[in-house]
N, C-alpha and C positions, 0 to 999 in steps of 0.2 A: 453424644447425637441428640439427644433428646433437647438437650439444652442449645441448639444450633453453634456445636464447639467444636464442629469438622475439624479443624488446625488438627485438635489432641489425636484424633485418629490419625491424623495422617504423621503426626513426629512419630509415635506409637509406631509403625509400621516403614519407619524410616527417610520418608518425606522431611524434605526442609525445604524452606522459603528462599533463602539467599545461603550460598556456601558459608564456610565457615570465617573466610577474611573479608566475609561483605565486597566482594567486587562479584558477581555474577549472583542472577537469581536460580533457582533450582524447579523453579514452581510447574516449570513446562518439560521435567524429565518422566519417562515413560511410567515410571512405577507411580507416580502423583498423578499424573493422567487416567492409568488402569485403574487408581482407586477411586478418584473422583466418578469415574464413569460407574464405576460398582456402585457407590451413593447413588448416585442418579437414580441408575437401574432401583436400587432398592426404593428411593423416593415412590416413583412413577408407578411402582408395584405396593405403595403403600405398607411397606416394611417398616420405614422409617416417617413418624408422624410429621405434622408439619413442623419446620421448624422453631422454635420460642425458646424462651426464658424462661425456665421453670423455675427460677430459685426462687419465685416470690409465695407460691404456692408452697415449697418446704419451711420458707421460713412462717407462714403460717400452719404447718405442720399438714398440710395437706399432702406431701409424698411427693418426692423428685427422687432421681437416681442421677448419677454422673454413668453414661454408659462409656467406655473406650474401648479401643481392639490393642488391645498388645502393654499396654504402660502397666497394670500390674498385673500379668497372667505370664508373661515372657517366660519366668524362669517357670511356670506352671506347664507349659506346651512344650518344654523339652523336656520336663519330666515327664510329661503325661502326652504321649502323640494322639492320647486319643481322645481327649480334651479337646475340646471345639466353642465351648461354650458355658459360660455358668458366673458364680460370685468367686471375684479373683482375690484375696486379700493382700494389702504392700508385702514386699521382700524385706525380707529382715536381712542384714548382708552384717560382714565384718563390725563395720561402724553403725550398728545398731539400727531403731525405725529411720530409716527414710523417706521422709511424706517429701512428695511435689504439691499436692493438692487435698486427693480424699483418703480418707483411709482403708475403704474397701472399695470396692466399683463391679459394675456387672460388664463382665467382656464377652466380645463375638470373635470368634476367632476369622480372621478376611478371606478364610476358605471356607470358612466352615458351611457343611452341606445340609446344614438345619440352620439358616439363618431367620428363616421364618417361624421358626417354632421357637429360635431363641428372642423373635421379637415380641411374640405373643405373650411370653413372659415376663420381658422388660416391661410393655405394655402394659400389665395387671399389677406389677411391682409398684411403678408409677402414682397409681392411683392408691395405693395403702395409707396411712395416716403416719405423717411425719415421725410423731413419738414411735408408734409402733416401731418402723425398720430400726429406730436407733435403740430401743429397749431390747426388742431380738437379736440384733448383730451386728448394730455400731454401723449401720450404713450412715454416709456422713457426703454430705455434697454443698460445696462451698457457698457461706451467704457471702455477699456483699456487703462491704464498709465492716465498722466493726463487728467481733466474734464477741457479742454479749450474751446472746441466749445461755442461758443457763443451761439446759440442755444439751445443747453444743459441747461446751466447756465441759461437763462432765463426761461424755460420750471421747472425745479427745484425751482426756484426763485419762481415763481407766486406760487406756494404750499404752500409757504410760509414756505420754507427748509430756514435754519439757515446755515453761511459758513459751520459749521463743519459736518454737517447735510449731506451737497452734496458733502464734499470731501468723508464722510462715502459710500456715496452711488458709487463713483467714484472708492473706493478702494476696496470693499467687495466682498468676492468670496462665493462659496458656501463650499469650502471647509475647512473652519473654526474650523469643528466641530471637526475633528481629530488631526487636525493640532495645534488646541492653546489648546485641553488637552493632548498631548502627546509627548513626544520627540521625538518618530519615526513615525510622521504625516506624513512627505513626504513620507517616504516609505510604511505607510499604504495606503495612496490615491494611490500611483502607483498600490499595487498591486490591489484594490478595481477597476481605471480604468481600469486592463488589464479584470479582468473579466469582466463587462459591454459591454466591446469592444467584447470578446469574444462571451458574450451573444448574443447582436445586428447589430455585423456585421460578424459574422462565424457561428451563428445559434446553438452555444453549448447548450448544455441542460442548464438551470439556479440553477435546483438543485445542482448537483454535483459542479457544479465549482463552486457556490457560497460558499460550502463545503471546496472544495477547497480554495479558498483563503481565506473563515477565518479561517484557520487551520496557513496558512502563518502566516493570521492577527496573531496568538494567539503566534506561534513561537518567532515574533517581540516585541510580549510585555512581554514576556517572558525573552526576551533576554536583556530587559532593565528594567527589576526589580532588585532594588539594592541589 
């Protein structure tokens, strides 16, 4: 969320932009509207800072953390129902270490009663020197472009990642879901981003804004039908 990546949080909580068949937008579904309403309330209460790309500060070792809700912590929520926020490790399954983007994440449960306290901690963490974060616990937020910084490669290697997995970490983006599913993926992502910015930056009402965006996406999907 500190990196202007609200789609990550939407995906983490079951939200989607389009359906699996690529025929209909799901952006105006009640679950997505509820999540965006919550995010807007958090922003208005200053629980979420002004949206922006914090990757540059991380590359300069000024500190930045990817904050998501659910992606890395779902299995911990299931095992520890009293856990509502904290540092979440990437899950390990039968296939070994499976990464999408980060190795670790700061997770806040969508129903956490302690959101304000969690964000206080999160905001302090992003001010910490990037090198300290890496040395202390392997905190990692993907860098844009080539993964060439020695400390980044060192941290990833320390988790037993292969070279191929390291490159996946460096190139993965949260927009792949609509992008790889549909030929109009770039246009769909643009509509989605405009809706999110209107809600989070301009205070637009989530329901009508998402309905309008979904209608635009549906028109794009219809245009692409053979």
